[in-house]
Each structure stands twice: as C-alpha cells, then as structure tokens.
C-alpha positions, 0 to 999 in steps of 0.5 A, a space after each residue: 479548487 483547481 489551479 490555473 492550467 490544471 483539471 481536477 476530477 473526483 472518482 468514487 471507486 465504489 461507483 465508477 462511471 460506466 464504460 464507453 462502448 469503445 472501452 468495452 471493445 478494447 477490453 474484449 479484444 485484450 481478453 481474447 488475446 493469447 499470452 504469446 501474442 502479448 509483446 513483453 520485449 520492453 520488460 526486463 527479465 527478473 532474476 532470482 536475486 529480485 525475488 530473494 531480495 524482495 520485500 512484501 508490503 513495503 509500500 502498503 499503507 493501511 488505513 489508520 484509525 484514530 482512538 484513545 488508548 491508555 499506555 503506561 507513562 514510562 512506555 510512552 516516555 521510552 518511545 519518545 526518548 528513542 524517536 528523533 526529536 521526540 517525533 514519530 513515537 506514535 508510528 514506532 508504537 504502531 510498528 511495535 504493535 504490528 510486529 507483535 501481531 505478526 509474530 502471534 499470527 505466525 505462531 498460531 500458524 
C-alpha cells in the first residue's frame, strides 16, 4: 500500500532488472577512467586518528534466526535483572554469546 505522493518499488536483489543501454555505457565509461581522473576534491583527507578510532562492524546487523533454546532459569533471571526495565535481555544474551564466539575464534587463530 502506498501513501499519497509516495511511489513504492520492490526490488529482488537476487533477480535485478537488466541494465539499460545507457546504464551499460555509463558503467563502461567509469571503468575506463584512470584513478587520477577521478575528482576527489569533495572528500576530506582521512587522518591516522580516523583509522585508530575506527570500529569494525559497528553498523553490521546480522540476520537473526528464531529458535527455542533452554537456558538455566538463574542465567535468564540475571540477564533480565541487569537489563533496563527487564527489556533487551535477549539482545544482551546474544551479545554475550557473540563475545564468546569471537574469543574462541581469536584463540583458534
């Protein structure tokens, strides 16, 4: 359902529409450009601080999978008690599991 004044479009990323001839020509022209011909004057230089303070995966949102999982009641209670208003405890459990997985992967090399 679209609202008045809005146009909605659904795109299947697995099956995109074919490129037009104009789009193909534009891509070919871009591919043929030399790096030094690209105007980067509107892009600020990145300092060492930028890279030193960067966070990998900050906006990464993996696909969630719903499942039934049996967890000890005291563990669930602990996460609920340490979540604001008892909300977000599942997210905190997920984060704890993710940290464990990343530590194991780091340990394995």
